[in-house]
Structures are given as C-alpha cells and as structure tokens.
C-alpha positions in Angstrom: 102.5 87.8 100.9 101.1 86.1 97.8 99.0 83.9 100.0 97.4 86.8 101.7 96.6 88.4 98.4 95.2 85.2 97.0 93.0 84.7 100.0 91.8 88.4 99.8 90.9 87.9 96.2 89.1 84.6 97.0 87.0 86.3 99.6 85.3 88.2 96.8 83.6 85.1 95.6 81.0 86.4 98.1 80.3 89.8 96.6 80.5 92.8 98.9 77.5 95.0 99.5 78.8 97.9 97.4 79.1 95.6 94.4 75.5 94.4 94.9 74.2 97.9 95.3 76.0 99.1 92.2 74.2 96.6 90.1 70.8 98.2 91.1 71.7 102.0 90.9 70.5 102.6 87.4 67.2 101.6 85.9 67.2 98.9 83.2 67.7 100.2 79.7 69.5 103.4 80.8 72.0 104.2 78.1 74.2 106.1 80.6 74.7 103.0 82.8 78.2 101.7 83.3 79.0 98.5 81.6 78.7 95.5 84.1 82.2 94.4 83.2 83.6 97.4 85.0 82.7 95.8 88.3 84.8 92.8 87.2 87.8 95.2 86.9 87.0 97.1 90.1 87.3 94.0 92.3 90.8 93.0 91.3 91.9 96.6 91.3 90.6 97.2 94.8 92.3 93.9 95.9 95.7 95.1 94.6 95.4 98.5 96.2 94.3 97.1 99.5 97.0 94.4 99.4 99.8 96.7 98.6 98.8 99.6 100.8 97.4 97.8 103.8 98.0 94.0 103.9 101.7 93.9 103.1 102.8 96.7 105.5 100.4 95.4 108.2 101.7 91.8 107.8 105.4 92.8 108.0 104.9 95.3 110.8 102.6 92.9 112.7 105.2 90.1 112.4 108.0 92.4 113.5 106.0 93.8 116.5 105.1 90.3 117.6 108.5 88.8 116.9 109.0 87.4 120.4 105.4 86.7 121.1 102.8 84.1 120.3 101.1 83.7 116.9 97.9 85.2 118.3 99.8 88.3 119.4 101.4 88.6 115.9 98.0 88.3 114.3 96.5 90.8 116.7 99.3 93.2 115.9 98.9 92.8 112.2 95.1 93.3 112.3 95.5 96.4 114.5 98.0 97.9 112.1 95.7 96.9 109.2 92.8 98.6 110.9 94.6 101.9 111.2 96.1 101.7 107.7 92.8 100.8 106.1 90.9 103.5 108.0 93.4 106.1 106.7 93.0 104.7 103.2 89.2 104.8 103.2 89.2 108.2 104.8 91.5 109.6 102.2 89.4 108.1 99.4 86.0 108.8 100.9 86.6 112.4 101.8 85.4 112.6 105.3 82.1 110.8 104.7 82.2 108.7 107.8 78.7 107.2 107.2 79.9 105.6 104.0 83.4 104.8 105.1 82.7 102.6 108.1 80.6 99.9 106.4 83.1 99.6 103.5 86.0 99.6 106.0 84.4 96.9 108.1 83.9 94.8 104.9 87.5 95.3 103.8 88.8 94.5 107.3 86.8 91.3 107.5 88.2 90.2 104.1 91.7 91.5 104.9 91.9 89.8 108.2 91.5 86.4 106.6 94.4 87.1 104.3 96.5 88.3 107.2 95.7 85.0 109.0 97.2 83.2 106.1 100.3 85.3 106.2 100.8 85.0 109.9 100.3 81.2 109.6 103.1 81.1 107.0 105.4 83.2 109.1 104.7 80.9 112.1 105.8 77.9 110.1 109.1 79.4 109.0 112.2 77.8 110.5 115.0 79.6 112.3 115.5 83.3 112.7 112.7 84.2 110.2 110.2 82.7 112.6 111.2 85.1 115.2 111.1 88.2 113.0 114.9 88.4 112.6 115.2 87.2 109.0 
C-alpha cells in the first residue's frame, strides 16, 4: 500500500485544477488572502485522506474480489470499488453540489487509479497464496 500512496503523491507534481484555480481566487495584495503555503499542506493532507479512505480499502477489496481472476480483472475490481468509495467521499464533503463534485472526483480517480495499478502490480508479483488473495 505504500507504493500506491507514493504514486498518488507523485501525481501531484502535475497540479490539479482546483489548486491552480485557488491561486487566482483573490486579487494581488488582498490582506485576507490565505497564505500560499496552505496549498502545500492541502495536497499531502488530501493524499492521506484519499489513500486511507479510498485507495487502501479499494485495493484490498479489489484484490479479494479478483482473487481467482486475471490481473486486469483485479485492477478493474479495485478501480470500480475506488470509484464508488471516492464518489461517496466527495459527495459527503461537497454537500450535494454535483457540479463541483464530478470534476474533482474525476481528477482524484485518474490519480488514484495510477496508484491502484502499482498496488495490483505488487500483488500480482507476490508468490504463493498471497498472489491468489488467500494470504
């Protein structure tokens, strides 16, 4: 699971749209503007929350659901579970604002699916019963 979290964090080397938009929300010289370093805290915090609440359960459940299937089926199961969990997470945080949830959800799913690919690749390479979801 550490690999999927590290991959998720590395995907933020390309900033998401919400981070770029947040940099231009206040006019220059506004004393009420948030300090720019808060965005540097927001990204790792968002990664930790997404990793713990979505990626880890989705990876484990996807590996278990696809225990006797191909690697692609495991990955598909994991991404499907992650899609549902992340949609529930964004819906609970966003408060029913579907117009703002869907773009952020799609961005998080694109980043999270890369991390899940790393996790499924590691599970695929495990020897013995762990490879088949029995370990």
